[in-house]
mmCIF entry with sequence, helices, sheets and N, C-alpha, C, O atoms, coordinates in Angstrom:
data_MODEL
# 
_entry.id   MODEL 
# 
_entity.id                         1 
_entity.type                       polymer 
_entity.pdbx_number_of_molecules   1 
# 
_entity_poly.entity_id                      1 
_entity_poly.type                           'polypeptide(L)' 
_entity_poly.nstd_linkage                   no 
_entity_poly.nstd_monomer                   no 
_entity_poly.pdbx_seq_one_letter_code       ELNDTVVEAQLRTRQIPPSLPIKTAVERYLHARNRLLIL 
_entity_poly.pdbx_seq_one_letter_code_can   ELNDTVVEAQLRTRQIPPSLPIKTAVERYLHARNRLLIL 
_entity_poly.pdbx_strand_id                 A 
# 
loop_
_entity_poly_seq.entity_id 
_entity_poly_seq.num 
_entity_poly_seq.mon_id 
_entity_poly_seq.hetero 
1 1  GLU n 
1 2  LEU n 
1 3  ASN n 
1 4  ASP n 
1 5  THR n 
1 6  VAL n 
1 7  VAL n 
1 8  GLU n 
1 9  ALA n 
1 10 GLN n 
1 11 LEU n 
1 12 ARG n 
1 13 THR n 
1 14 ARG n 
1 15 GLN n 
1 16 ILE n 
1 17 PRO n 
1 18 PRO n 
1 19 SER n 
1 20 LEU n 
1 21 PRO n 
1 22 ILE n 
1 23 LYS n 
1 24 THR n 
1 25 ALA n 
1 26 VAL n 
1 27 GLU n 
1 28 ARG n 
1 29 TYR n 
1 30 LEU n 
1 31 HIS n 
1 32 ALA n 
1 33 ARG n 
1 34 ASN n 
1 35 ARG n 
1 36 LEU n 
1 37 LEU n 
1 38 ILE n 
1 39 LEU n 
# 
_struct_asym.id          A 
_struct_asym.entity_id   1 
# 
loop_
_struct_conf.conf_type_id 
_struct_conf.id 
_struct_conf.pdbx_PDB_helix_id 
_struct_conf.beg_label_comp_id 
_struct_conf.beg_label_asym_id 
_struct_conf.beg_label_seq_id 
_struct_conf.pdbx_beg_PDB_ins_code 
_struct_conf.end_label_comp_id 
_struct_conf.end_label_asym_id 
_struct_conf.end_label_seq_id 
_struct_conf.pdbx_end_PDB_ins_code 
_struct_conf.beg_auth_comp_id 
_struct_conf.beg_auth_asym_id 
_struct_conf.beg_auth_seq_id 
_struct_conf.end_auth_comp_id 
_struct_conf.end_auth_asym_id 
_struct_conf.end_auth_seq_id 
_struct_conf.pdbx_PDB_helix_class 
_struct_conf.details 
_struct_conf.pdbx_PDB_helix_length 
HELX_P HELX_P1 AA1 LEU A 2  ? GLN A 15 ? LEU A 2  GLN A 15 1 ? 14 
HELX_P HELX_P2 AA2 SER A 19 ? ILE A 38 ? SER A 19 ILE A 38 1 ? 20 
# 
_struct_conf_type.id          HELX_P 
_struct_conf_type.criteria    ? 
_struct_conf_type.reference   ? 
# 
loop_
_atom_site.group_PDB 
_atom_site.id 
_atom_site.type_symbol 
_atom_site.label_atom_id 
_atom_site.label_alt_id 
_atom_site.label_comp_id 
_atom_site.label_asym_id 
_atom_site.label_entity_id 
_atom_site.label_seq_id 
_atom_site.pdbx_PDB_ins_code 
_atom_site.Cartn_x 
_atom_site.Cartn_y 
_atom_site.Cartn_z 
_atom_site.occupancy 
_atom_site.B_iso_or_equiv 
_atom_site.pdbx_formal_charge 
_atom_site.auth_seq_id 
_atom_site.auth_comp_id 
_atom_site.auth_asym_id 
_atom_site.auth_atom_id 
_atom_site.pdbx_PDB_model_num 
ATOM 1   N N  . GLU A 1 1  ? 0.839   -1.207 -0.024  1.00 0.00 ? 1  GLU A N  1 
ATOM 2   C CA . GLU A 1 1  ? 0.013   -0.021 -0.028  1.00 0.00 ? 1  GLU A CA 1 
ATOM 3   C C  . GLU A 1 1  ? 0.846   1.232  -0.029  1.00 0.00 ? 1  GLU A C  1 
ATOM 4   O O  . GLU A 1 1  ? 0.528   2.203  -0.715  1.00 0.00 ? 1  GLU A O  1 
ATOM 5   N N  . LEU A 1 2  ? 1.971   1.210  0.780   1.00 0.00 ? 2  LEU A N  1 
ATOM 6   C CA . LEU A 1 2  ? 2.843   2.380  0.719   1.00 0.00 ? 2  LEU A CA 1 
ATOM 7   C C  . LEU A 1 2  ? 3.427   2.656  -0.570  1.00 0.00 ? 2  LEU A C  1 
ATOM 8   O O  . LEU A 1 2  ? 3.574   3.831  -0.909  1.00 0.00 ? 2  LEU A O  1 
ATOM 9   N N  . ASN A 1 3  ? 3.811   1.622  -1.400  1.00 0.00 ? 3  ASN A N  1 
ATOM 10  C CA . ASN A 1 3  ? 4.384   1.815  -2.671  1.00 0.00 ? 3  ASN A CA 1 
ATOM 11  C C  . ASN A 1 3  ? 3.307   2.415  -3.552  1.00 0.00 ? 3  ASN A C  1 
ATOM 12  O O  . ASN A 1 3  ? 3.670   3.209  -4.420  1.00 0.00 ? 3  ASN A O  1 
ATOM 13  N N  . ASP A 1 4  ? 1.976   2.114  -3.420  1.00 0.00 ? 4  ASP A N  1 
ATOM 14  C CA . ASP A 1 4  ? 0.996   2.715  -4.253  1.00 0.00 ? 4  ASP A CA 1 
ATOM 15  C C  . ASP A 1 4  ? 0.871   4.175  -3.973  1.00 0.00 ? 4  ASP A C  1 
ATOM 16  O O  . ASP A 1 4  ? 0.700   4.963  -4.903  1.00 0.00 ? 4  ASP A O  1 
ATOM 17  N N  . THR A 1 5  ? 0.953   4.587  -2.678  1.00 0.00 ? 5  THR A N  1 
ATOM 18  C CA . THR A 1 5  ? 0.876   6.045  -2.422  1.00 0.00 ? 5  THR A CA 1 
ATOM 19  C C  . THR A 1 5  ? 2.047   6.841  -2.912  1.00 0.00 ? 5  THR A C  1 
ATOM 20  O O  . THR A 1 5  ? 1.922   7.998  -3.314  1.00 0.00 ? 5  THR A O  1 
ATOM 21  N N  . VAL A 1 6  ? 3.238   6.171  -2.869  1.00 0.00 ? 6  VAL A N  1 
ATOM 22  C CA . VAL A 1 6  ? 4.380   6.787  -3.426  1.00 0.00 ? 6  VAL A CA 1 
ATOM 23  C C  . VAL A 1 6  ? 4.267   7.015  -4.910  1.00 0.00 ? 6  VAL A C  1 
ATOM 24  O O  . VAL A 1 6  ? 4.604   8.077  -5.431  1.00 0.00 ? 6  VAL A O  1 
ATOM 25  N N  . VAL A 1 7  ? 3.798   6.018  -5.555  1.00 0.00 ? 7  VAL A N  1 
ATOM 26  C CA . VAL A 1 7  ? 3.586   6.099  -6.985  1.00 0.00 ? 7  VAL A CA 1 
ATOM 27  C C  . VAL A 1 7  ? 2.606   7.201  -7.362  1.00 0.00 ? 7  VAL A C  1 
ATOM 28  O O  . VAL A 1 7  ? 2.824   8.000  -8.273  1.00 0.00 ? 7  VAL A O  1 
ATOM 29  N N  . GLU A 1 8  ? 1.464   7.192  -6.572  1.00 0.00 ? 8  GLU A N  1 
ATOM 30  C CA . GLU A 1 8  ? 0.527   8.294  -6.893  1.00 0.00 ? 8  GLU A CA 1 
ATOM 31  C C  . GLU A 1 8  ? 1.017   9.645  -6.549  1.00 0.00 ? 8  GLU A C  1 
ATOM 32  O O  . GLU A 1 8  ? 0.617   10.603 -7.210  1.00 0.00 ? 8  GLU A O  1 
ATOM 33  N N  . ALA A 1 9  ? 1.907   9.819  -5.507  1.00 0.00 ? 9  ALA A N  1 
ATOM 34  C CA . ALA A 1 9  ? 2.481   11.065 -5.249  1.00 0.00 ? 9  ALA A CA 1 
ATOM 35  C C  . ALA A 1 9  ? 3.447   11.444 -6.386  1.00 0.00 ? 9  ALA A C  1 
ATOM 36  O O  . ALA A 1 9  ? 3.494   12.629 -6.718  1.00 0.00 ? 9  ALA A O  1 
ATOM 37  N N  . GLN A 1 10 ? 4.203   10.562 -6.995  1.00 0.00 ? 10 GLN A N  1 
ATOM 38  C CA . GLN A 1 10 ? 5.099   10.876 -8.079  1.00 0.00 ? 10 GLN A CA 1 
ATOM 39  C C  . GLN A 1 10 ? 4.224   11.295 -9.266  1.00 0.00 ? 10 GLN A C  1 
ATOM 40  O O  . GLN A 1 10 ? 4.533   12.290 -9.922  1.00 0.00 ? 10 GLN A O  1 
ATOM 41  N N  . LEU A 1 11 ? 3.124   10.555 -9.564  1.00 0.00 ? 11 LEU A N  1 
ATOM 42  C CA . LEU A 1 11 ? 2.361   10.951 -10.674 1.00 0.00 ? 11 LEU A CA 1 
ATOM 43  C C  . LEU A 1 11 ? 1.756   12.427 -10.512 1.00 0.00 ? 11 LEU A C  1 
ATOM 44  O O  . LEU A 1 11 ? 1.677   13.224 -11.447 1.00 0.00 ? 11 LEU A O  1 
ATOM 45  N N  . ARG A 1 12 ? 1.367   12.666 -9.290  1.00 0.00 ? 12 ARG A N  1 
ATOM 46  C CA . ARG A 1 12 ? 0.810   13.972 -9.036  1.00 0.00 ? 12 ARG A CA 1 
ATOM 47  C C  . ARG A 1 12 ? 1.839   15.035 -9.259  1.00 0.00 ? 12 ARG A C  1 
ATOM 48  O O  . ARG A 1 12 ? 1.538   16.061 -9.870  1.00 0.00 ? 12 ARG A O  1 
ATOM 49  N N  . THR A 1 13 ? 3.045   14.833 -8.787  1.00 0.00 ? 13 THR A N  1 
ATOM 50  C CA . THR A 1 13 ? 4.098   15.847 -8.921  1.00 0.00 ? 13 THR A CA 1 
ATOM 51  C C  . THR A 1 13 ? 4.468   16.066 -10.391 1.00 0.00 ? 13 THR A C  1 
ATOM 52  O O  . THR A 1 13 ? 4.825   17.170 -10.803 1.00 0.00 ? 13 THR A O  1 
ATOM 53  N N  . ARG A 1 14 ? 4.369   14.942 -11.195 1.00 0.00 ? 14 ARG A N  1 
ATOM 54  C CA . ARG A 1 14 ? 4.632   14.970 -12.608 1.00 0.00 ? 14 ARG A CA 1 
ATOM 55  C C  . ARG A 1 14 ? 3.608   15.776 -13.306 1.00 0.00 ? 14 ARG A C  1 
ATOM 56  O O  . ARG A 1 14 ? 3.932   16.439 -14.292 1.00 0.00 ? 14 ARG A O  1 
ATOM 57  N N  . GLN A 1 15 ? 2.344   15.765 -12.844 1.00 0.00 ? 15 GLN A N  1 
ATOM 58  C CA . GLN A 1 15 ? 1.257   16.381 -13.482 1.00 0.00 ? 15 GLN A CA 1 
ATOM 59  C C  . GLN A 1 15 ? 1.165   17.953 -13.041 1.00 0.00 ? 15 GLN A C  1 
ATOM 60  O O  . GLN A 1 15 ? 0.445   18.755 -13.636 1.00 0.00 ? 15 GLN A O  1 
ATOM 61  N N  . ILE A 1 16 ? 1.911   18.260 -12.025 1.00 0.00 ? 16 ILE A N  1 
ATOM 62  C CA . ILE A 1 16 ? 1.799   19.706 -11.554 1.00 0.00 ? 16 ILE A CA 1 
ATOM 63  C C  . ILE A 1 16 ? 2.538   20.670 -12.472 1.00 0.00 ? 16 ILE A C  1 
ATOM 64  O O  . ILE A 1 16 ? 1.984   21.731 -12.760 1.00 0.00 ? 16 ILE A O  1 
ATOM 65  N N  . PRO A 1 17 ? 3.810   20.369 -12.982 1.00 0.00 ? 17 PRO A N  1 
ATOM 66  C CA . PRO A 1 17 ? 4.470   21.318 -13.795 1.00 0.00 ? 17 PRO A CA 1 
ATOM 67  C C  . PRO A 1 17 ? 3.810   21.939 -15.021 1.00 0.00 ? 17 PRO A C  1 
ATOM 68  O O  . PRO A 1 17 ? 4.063   23.090 -15.380 1.00 0.00 ? 17 PRO A O  1 
ATOM 69  N N  . PRO A 1 18 ? 2.925   21.105 -15.672 1.00 0.00 ? 18 PRO A N  1 
ATOM 70  C CA . PRO A 1 18 ? 2.191   21.768 -16.868 1.00 0.00 ? 18 PRO A CA 1 
ATOM 71  C C  . PRO A 1 18 ? 1.275   22.970 -16.407 1.00 0.00 ? 18 PRO A C  1 
ATOM 72  O O  . PRO A 1 18 ? 0.552   23.537 -17.227 1.00 0.00 ? 18 PRO A O  1 
ATOM 73  N N  . SER A 1 19 ? 1.313   23.321 -15.180 1.00 0.00 ? 19 SER A N  1 
ATOM 74  C CA . SER A 1 19 ? 0.500   24.455 -14.745 1.00 0.00 ? 19 SER A CA 1 
ATOM 75  C C  . SER A 1 19 ? 1.011   25.826 -15.300 1.00 0.00 ? 19 SER A C  1 
ATOM 76  O O  . SER A 1 19 ? 0.301   26.831 -15.336 1.00 0.00 ? 19 SER A O  1 
ATOM 77  N N  . LEU A 1 20 ? 2.274   25.776 -15.719 1.00 0.00 ? 20 LEU A N  1 
ATOM 78  C CA . LEU A 1 20 ? 2.853   27.046 -16.346 1.00 0.00 ? 20 LEU A CA 1 
ATOM 79  C C  . LEU A 1 20 ? 2.228   27.335 -17.762 1.00 0.00 ? 20 LEU A C  1 
ATOM 80  O O  . LEU A 1 20 ? 1.806   28.464 -18.015 1.00 0.00 ? 20 LEU A O  1 
ATOM 81  N N  . PRO A 1 21 ? 2.170   26.344 -18.663 1.00 0.00 ? 21 PRO A N  1 
ATOM 82  C CA . PRO A 1 21 ? 1.521   26.724 -19.935 1.00 0.00 ? 21 PRO A CA 1 
ATOM 83  C C  . PRO A 1 21 ? 0.041   27.088 -19.697 1.00 0.00 ? 21 PRO A C  1 
ATOM 84  O O  . PRO A 1 21 ? -0.479  27.885 -20.478 1.00 0.00 ? 21 PRO A O  1 
ATOM 85  N N  . ILE A 1 22 ? -0.707  26.552 -18.645 1.00 0.00 ? 22 ILE A N  1 
ATOM 86  C CA . ILE A 1 22 ? -1.969  26.987 -18.378 1.00 0.00 ? 22 ILE A CA 1 
ATOM 87  C C  . ILE A 1 22 ? -2.007  28.495 -18.071 1.00 0.00 ? 22 ILE A C  1 
ATOM 88  O O  . ILE A 1 22 ? -2.900  29.204 -18.536 1.00 0.00 ? 22 ILE A O  1 
ATOM 89  N N  . LYS A 1 23 ? -1.020  28.981 -17.274 1.00 0.00 ? 23 LYS A N  1 
ATOM 90  C CA . LYS A 1 23 ? -1.042  30.363 -16.939 1.00 0.00 ? 23 LYS A CA 1 
ATOM 91  C C  . LYS A 1 23 ? -0.827  31.171 -18.298 1.00 0.00 ? 23 LYS A C  1 
ATOM 92  O O  . LYS A 1 23 ? -1.541  32.142 -18.553 1.00 0.00 ? 23 LYS A O  1 
ATOM 93  N N  . THR A 1 24 ? 0.039   30.799 -19.040 1.00 0.00 ? 24 THR A N  1 
ATOM 94  C CA . THR A 1 24 ? 0.296   31.597 -20.314 1.00 0.00 ? 24 THR A CA 1 
ATOM 95  C C  . THR A 1 24 ? -0.957  31.535 -21.164 1.00 0.00 ? 24 THR A C  1 
ATOM 96  O O  . THR A 1 24 ? -1.297  32.519 -21.821 1.00 0.00 ? 24 THR A O  1 
ATOM 97  N N  . ALA A 1 25 ? -1.648  30.417 -21.171 1.00 0.00 ? 25 ALA A N  1 
ATOM 98  C CA . ALA A 1 25 ? -2.868  30.235 -21.968 1.00 0.00 ? 25 ALA A CA 1 
ATOM 99  C C  . ALA A 1 25 ? -3.889  31.206 -21.408 1.00 0.00 ? 25 ALA A C  1 
ATOM 100 O O  . ALA A 1 25 ? -4.563  31.892 -22.177 1.00 0.00 ? 25 ALA A O  1 
ATOM 101 N N  . VAL A 1 26 ? -4.020  31.283 -20.144 1.00 0.00 ? 26 VAL A N  1 
ATOM 102 C CA . VAL A 1 26 ? -5.007  32.188 -19.472 1.00 0.00 ? 26 VAL A CA 1 
ATOM 103 C C  . VAL A 1 26 ? -4.654  33.649 -19.766 1.00 0.00 ? 26 VAL A C  1 
ATOM 104 O O  . VAL A 1 26 ? -5.556  34.467 -19.945 1.00 0.00 ? 26 VAL A O  1 
ATOM 105 N N  . GLU A 1 27 ? -3.364  33.993 -19.819 1.00 0.00 ? 27 GLU A N  1 
ATOM 106 C CA . GLU A 1 27 ? -2.934  35.314 -20.053 1.00 0.00 ? 27 GLU A CA 1 
ATOM 107 C C  . GLU A 1 27 ? -3.280  35.694 -21.494 1.00 0.00 ? 27 GLU A C  1 
ATOM 108 O O  . GLU A 1 27 ? -3.800  36.776 -21.769 1.00 0.00 ? 27 GLU A O  1 
ATOM 109 N N  . ARG A 1 28 ? -2.960  34.727 -22.440 1.00 0.00 ? 28 ARG A N  1 
ATOM 110 C CA . ARG A 1 28 ? -3.324  35.020 -23.850 1.00 0.00 ? 28 ARG A CA 1 
ATOM 111 C C  . ARG A 1 28 ? -4.861  35.191 -24.028 1.00 0.00 ? 28 ARG A C  1 
ATOM 112 O O  . ARG A 1 28 ? -5.346  36.052 -24.763 1.00 0.00 ? 28 ARG A O  1 
ATOM 113 N N  . TYR A 1 29 ? -5.574  34.324 -23.312 1.00 0.00 ? 29 TYR A N  1 
ATOM 114 C CA . TYR A 1 29 ? -7.090  34.494 -23.455 1.00 0.00 ? 29 TYR A CA 1 
ATOM 115 C C  . TYR A 1 29 ? -7.562  35.805 -22.941 1.00 0.00 ? 29 TYR A C  1 
ATOM 116 O O  . TYR A 1 29 ? -8.441  36.448 -23.515 1.00 0.00 ? 29 TYR A O  1 
ATOM 117 N N  . LEU A 1 30 ? -6.923  36.225 -21.769 1.00 0.00 ? 30 LEU A N  1 
ATOM 118 C CA . LEU A 1 30 ? -7.307  37.563 -21.234 1.00 0.00 ? 30 LEU A CA 1 
ATOM 119 C C  . LEU A 1 30 ? -6.940  38.692 -22.247 1.00 0.00 ? 30 LEU A C  1 
ATOM 120 O O  . LEU A 1 30 ? -7.722  39.618 -22.465 1.00 0.00 ? 30 LEU A O  1 
ATOM 121 N N  . HIS A 1 31 ? -5.794  38.591 -22.825 1.00 0.00 ? 31 HIS A N  1 
ATOM 122 C CA . HIS A 1 31 ? -5.349  39.681 -23.869 1.00 0.00 ? 31 HIS A CA 1 
ATOM 123 C C  . HIS A 1 31 ? -6.336  39.590 -25.016 1.00 0.00 ? 31 HIS A C  1 
ATOM 124 O O  . HIS A 1 31 ? -6.775  40.639 -25.488 1.00 0.00 ? 31 HIS A O  1 
ATOM 125 N N  . ALA A 1 32 ? -6.719  38.421 -25.500 1.00 0.00 ? 32 ALA A N  1 
ATOM 126 C CA . ALA A 1 32 ? -7.585  38.312 -26.654 1.00 0.00 ? 32 ALA A CA 1 
ATOM 127 C C  . ALA A 1 32 ? -9.030  38.860 -26.227 1.00 0.00 ? 32 ALA A C  1 
ATOM 128 O O  . ALA A 1 32 ? -9.722  39.464 -27.046 1.00 0.00 ? 32 ALA A O  1 
ATOM 129 N N  . ARG A 1 33 ? -9.453  38.632 -24.935 1.00 0.00 ? 33 ARG A N  1 
ATOM 130 C CA . ARG A 1 33 ? -10.675 39.194 -24.488 1.00 0.00 ? 33 ARG A CA 1 
ATOM 131 C C  . ARG A 1 33 ? -10.608 40.722 -24.520 1.00 0.00 ? 33 ARG A C  1 
ATOM 132 O O  . ARG A 1 33 ? -11.526 41.383 -25.007 1.00 0.00 ? 33 ARG A O  1 
ATOM 133 N N  . ASN A 1 34 ? -9.496  41.280 -23.990 1.00 0.00 ? 34 ASN A N  1 
ATOM 134 C CA . ASN A 1 34 ? -9.291  42.741 -23.905 1.00 0.00 ? 34 ASN A CA 1 
ATOM 135 C C  . ASN A 1 34 ? -9.333  43.277 -25.364 1.00 0.00 ? 34 ASN A C  1 
ATOM 136 O O  . ASN A 1 34 ? -9.935  44.330 -25.576 1.00 0.00 ? 34 ASN A O  1 
ATOM 137 N N  . ARG A 1 35 ? -8.762  42.650 -26.321 1.00 0.00 ? 35 ARG A N  1 
ATOM 138 C CA . ARG A 1 35 ? -8.851  43.107 -27.669 1.00 0.00 ? 35 ARG A CA 1 
ATOM 139 C C  . ARG A 1 35 ? -10.231 43.115 -28.229 1.00 0.00 ? 35 ARG A C  1 
ATOM 140 O O  . ARG A 1 35 ? -10.587 44.011 -28.995 1.00 0.00 ? 35 ARG A O  1 
ATOM 141 N N  . LEU A 1 36 ? -11.051 42.102 -27.856 1.00 0.00 ? 36 LEU A N  1 
ATOM 142 C CA . LEU A 1 36 ? -12.437 42.074 -28.230 1.00 0.00 ? 36 LEU A CA 1 
ATOM 143 C C  . LEU A 1 36 ? -13.211 43.260 -27.625 1.00 0.00 ? 36 LEU A C  1 
ATOM 144 O O  . LEU A 1 36 ? -14.040 43.885 -28.287 1.00 0.00 ? 36 LEU A O  1 
ATOM 145 N N  . LEU A 1 37 ? -12.916 43.545 -26.360 1.00 0.00 ? 37 LEU A N  1 
ATOM 146 C CA . LEU A 1 37 ? -13.605 44.595 -25.645 1.00 0.00 ? 37 LEU A CA 1 
ATOM 147 C C  . LEU A 1 37 ? -13.227 45.976 -26.279 1.00 0.00 ? 37 LEU A C  1 
ATOM 148 O O  . LEU A 1 37 ? -14.055 46.882 -26.376 1.00 0.00 ? 37 LEU A O  1 
ATOM 149 N N  . ILE A 1 38 ? -11.937 46.088 -26.703 1.00 0.00 ? 38 ILE A N  1 
ATOM 150 C CA . ILE A 1 38 ? -11.478 47.376 -27.271 1.00 0.00 ? 38 ILE A CA 1 
ATOM 151 C C  . ILE A 1 38 ? -12.273 47.565 -28.686 1.00 0.00 ? 38 ILE A C  1 
ATOM 152 O O  . ILE A 1 38 ? -12.707 48.665 -29.027 1.00 0.00 ? 38 ILE A O  1 
ATOM 153 N N  . LEU A 1 39 ? -12.409 46.478 -29.412 1.00 0.00 ? 39 LEU A N  1 
ATOM 154 C CA . LEU A 1 39 ? -13.067 46.547 -30.741 1.00 0.00 ? 39 LEU A CA 1 
ATOM 155 C C  . LEU A 1 39 ? -14.522 46.935 -30.449 1.00 0.00 ? 39 LEU A C  1 
ATOM 156 O O  . LEU A 1 39 ? -15.323 47.069 -31.374 1.00 0.00 ? 39 LEU A O  1 
# 
């Protein structure tokens, strides 16, 4: 059981780094939204 929890923890830590591209995607989305509002 301990090994399973360790594997799950490793998988979670591996899935966390892709949060940076999400930030850039959100920023681009906000910029696109601002452009639409300006138009």
